[in-house]
C-alpha positions, 0 to 999 in steps of 0.5 A: 159907288151903287150896289145892284143886288146881294144875296144870301145863301143861308140852307135855302134860307128865304126874307120876305124884307117886302112884307117885314116892311109892308108889315111895318109900314101899314099894319100898326097891329102886326106881330112884335115877335116878328125879326125887322129887317134891320137886326144883325143876327147872322152874315150880312153884307149891309154896305160896299164902298169905294175910295174914291167913288169915282174914277178917271181912266188910269185910275183905282179905287180901294174897294171894301166891304162892311159884312156882320155875322154875329153868329160866328167868332172868327171873321169872314173872308171877302174874295173880290172880283172885277169885270173890264169896264166897257167903254159903250157901256152896253152892261157888256161884261160876265159879272152883269150874268145873272146866274153869277148872283144865283150861283158863283160858280157859272162864273168859271162854268167849272173849267176852275178859271175865269172867263176874259176880263175878269180877274180876282182883285183882292181880297177883304179890305185889299183889294183895288179895282183899276180903270185902263188909261185908253178905256176910252180910246175906241170912241171919238175925242169929242165923243159925249160918251167919254163926259157922260161915262160907264161903270166899272163892275166888281163882285164882292163874293164874301163866305162864312170861313177864312181863305188864305192871299195865295189860295190857287183858282183849283180852292177858289172853285172848290169853295164856289161848289160848297156854296152851291150845295149850301154848305158854307154860307155867302153872301154876293154882291155886286156894284158898280162904279162910276168911270168917266173922263168928266174932272168932276170928282165925287167924295165919300160922305163924312160923319162927325157925330151920333145925335142922340135924343137931340144932344151930338153924343161925345166922341167915342162913348157908348150911348146908353138907353134904358130897357125898352126905352125909345130915343130918336137918334140922327147922325151929324155931317159936314157942309163938306159932304153936301157935294154941289153937281150938275145934274144933266135933265131933258131940259138942260143942265140943273144945278142940284146939292147931294142927299145922303140918306142914312140906313140903320141897322143895329144887334138888338133893337128895333128902328121905327124908320128904316132909313133916312135923310140928313138935315131933313124932319123925319127922324128914326126913334130907336127902341132899345131891347127889352120892351118884349119878350120877342126882342130880349136886353142882350146878356152883356146889356152891349149891342151896336148900331150900324149906319151905311152912308150912301149920297146920291152920287154912289157915295158909300161910307159906314159908322159903328156905334157901341151902345150900352142898356142901363141896369138901374138896380146897379150901385151908383159909383162913387168917387173921392177922388180923381188923379189928372195926368201929368203927361199923356204917358200918364193914364186918369185915375178915380179912387173911390166905390163901386168903379164897376158902375162906371161905363165912360168918363168924358173929357173935352168931351172925348170918353177916355181911351183904353178905359177900365176898371182896375180890380187889383188896385180897385180903381178906374183907368183910362187914356186922355185921346190924341189933342186932349190937352195934359191939365185938363181936370175937369170931365163927366162920368156915364154911369152904368145907371143911366146917369151923368156926373161932373168929375174933378 
């Protein structure tokens, strides 16, 4: 799947992405108060994925989008539209109409009806695009276009409002009109799903772990940083995500191995590189909030990193990683004893003092789940994750002061 266009319609806002990138890459003396492209402050669509990312005729794929909007407490709604694929791959589709990306109401032309070949395929993460089994029947059996394939074009139309799955077309048309009048925040994205009769498959990238300062961070744990601290970030993917494939070039077929690119985003802080490649030399440096007045520490000292992964052939996936900006003014937690569970239904219980300063407890490299300080008992409690054996009687304590200590 390949994302082609993403446009935000927000009361006439225009984001100078090129200017920001040039400022970042070329002018070291740029005003530190600029808002980086990687900063998630308002409604953004930063990833679109199809599972599976490549289809044979007669198959279906489930599509989803990563929509973020920290300015709102309620979730946005994504309406999915699918266009019939052109077996000749000549880009003949209403979804390819550039006017639609400027004004979604252009799709219905004021009639309240979608044009032939365009259907609503779902809302939010319940959307499925299906390829007709006879898509290439208009081509001769030995036509090479059957193997080279075509694309299915889809539109993700996200709005900052909750929309019922049973909404009639009249209601959707009214929604388009509100967007046109700039009364409602929205994002429109056009993307493509690969379709061919070639049996060669593609899978979306998988990610094993976040690497902080050259150290794989424990699964499920918030990574911690000091105010304004720069740390090197990377991610680990298994060998299976770097798939071999054949590339048809003017000089013949060449065997290639997929590259996986990572795009970085966060709710606060800044990155030295907006995009990096896995298993290559260039890494990104994340500077935690608090370095400048223009980038203050969040009120609760918490934030989230988002990584969007794209492989060479259109596979896409994402992960989010919570982080905590440490508070060195807090008292250090004192653990006097630990009650280790006898069964998987029992919690791990920490006794002691200043336990509100505990950030995470790591057991066998994984953070306790449903963990919290219980004021009623003055203890810190959490549960062993699935796969961690009962009877484990050691761990590592992460604190809100950016320190670690063995736990027995």
